[in-house]
GUTOR-209938 format. One record per residue (C-alpha): z, x, y; residue in one letter; residue number from 0. Coordinates in nm, 4 decimals. Last residue first. Layout:
N
        w        u        v residu num
        Z        X        Y      a NUM
...
***
This chain:
69
        w        u        v residu num
  -2.3489   0.7649  18.4279      l  68
  -2.0467   0.5645  18.3043      q  67
  -1.8288   0.8770  18.2831      k  66
  -1.8949   0.9383  18.6533      v  65
  -1.7465   0.6018  18.7545      q  64
  -1.4465   0.6576  18.5261      e  63
  -1.3716   0.9919  18.6953      l  62
  -1.3636   0.8349  19.0420      v  61
  -1.1441   0.5519  18.9210      r  60
  -0.8913   0.7876  18.7635      g  59
  -0.8786   1.0211  19.0641      w  58
  -0.7659   0.7459  19.2994      t  57
  -0.8920   0.6998  19.6569      v  56
  -1.2606   0.7032  19.5775      g  55
  -1.5857   0.8942  19.5490      q  54
  -1.8584   0.9327  19.2888      s  53
  -2.1888   1.1142  19.2421      l  52
  -2.1865   1.2983  19.5746      i  51
  -2.4854   1.5227  19.6478      r  50
  -2.4692   1.9045  19.6635      e  49
  -2.7992   1.9150  19.4678      t  48
  -2.7027   2.1909  19.2224      d  47
  -2.3251   2.1375  19.2201      i  46
  -2.3498   1.7620  19.1629      n  45
  -2.0506   1.5948  19.3210      f  44
  -1.7205   1.4376  19.2281      i  43
  -1.5203   1.3363  19.5334      y  42
  -1.1570   1.2349  19.5736      w  41
  -1.0483   1.0888  19.9053      l  40
  -0.7339   1.1678  20.1077      d  39
  -0.9339   1.3549  20.3773      n  38
  -1.1012   1.5851  20.1206      y  37
  -1.0164   1.6208  19.7536      r  36
  -1.2733   1.8143  19.5525      v  35
  -1.4362   1.7905  19.2124      k  34
  -1.7264   1.9763  19.0528      a  33
  -2.0345   1.8783  18.8559      v  32
  -2.3098   2.0278  18.6400      n  31
  -2.3707   1.7271  18.4148      l  30
  -2.6121   1.8075  18.1302      d  29
  -2.3360   1.9849  17.9333      e  28
  -2.1475   1.6654  17.8598      r  27
  -1.8040   1.7469  17.7180      g  26
  -1.6652   1.4098  17.8248      n  25
  -1.7015   1.5140  18.1903      v  24
  -1.6622   1.8872  18.2434      k  23
  -1.5173   2.0135  18.5697      i  22
  -1.5884   2.2781  18.8334      k  21
  -1.3151   2.3064  19.0950      r  20
  -1.3805   2.2972  19.4692      t  19
  -1.2752   2.4809  19.7862      k  18
  -1.4956   2.3339  20.0582      l  17
  -1.8101   2.4339  20.2473      k  16
  -1.9270   2.1278  20.4367      l  15
  -2.2681   1.9685  20.4877      r  14
  -2.2427   1.6618  20.7093      g  13
  -1.9339   1.4599  20.8013      k  12
  -2.0724   1.1042  20.8182      g  11
  -2.2008   1.1199  20.4618      p  10
  -2.0435   1.4129  20.2752      i   9
  -2.2845   1.6880  20.1670      v   8
  -2.1066   1.9504  19.9571      i   7
  -2.1255   2.3301  19.9746      f   6
  -1.9155   2.5375  19.7389      r   5
  -1.6022   2.7534  19.7661      y   4
  -1.4620   2.8320  19.4235      k   3
  -1.1513   2.7387  19.2291      d   2
  -1.0813   2.8949  18.8925      k   1
  -0.9445   2.7106  18.5969      m   0
***
């Protein structure tokens, strides 16, 4: 997989340009999301809107939250 710099809006930090990796969640094509780890937290965010869909300390919990969407 290839990493790419994308913008993400993190509450309290603002709009940041971070090195992210695009992911697929359960093969769903309607979700255009990427993941990033920043300050010991995992984030999954929508690439188009730059908004966070899920965040947490462990990757497993963050992924499970997005799978329930």
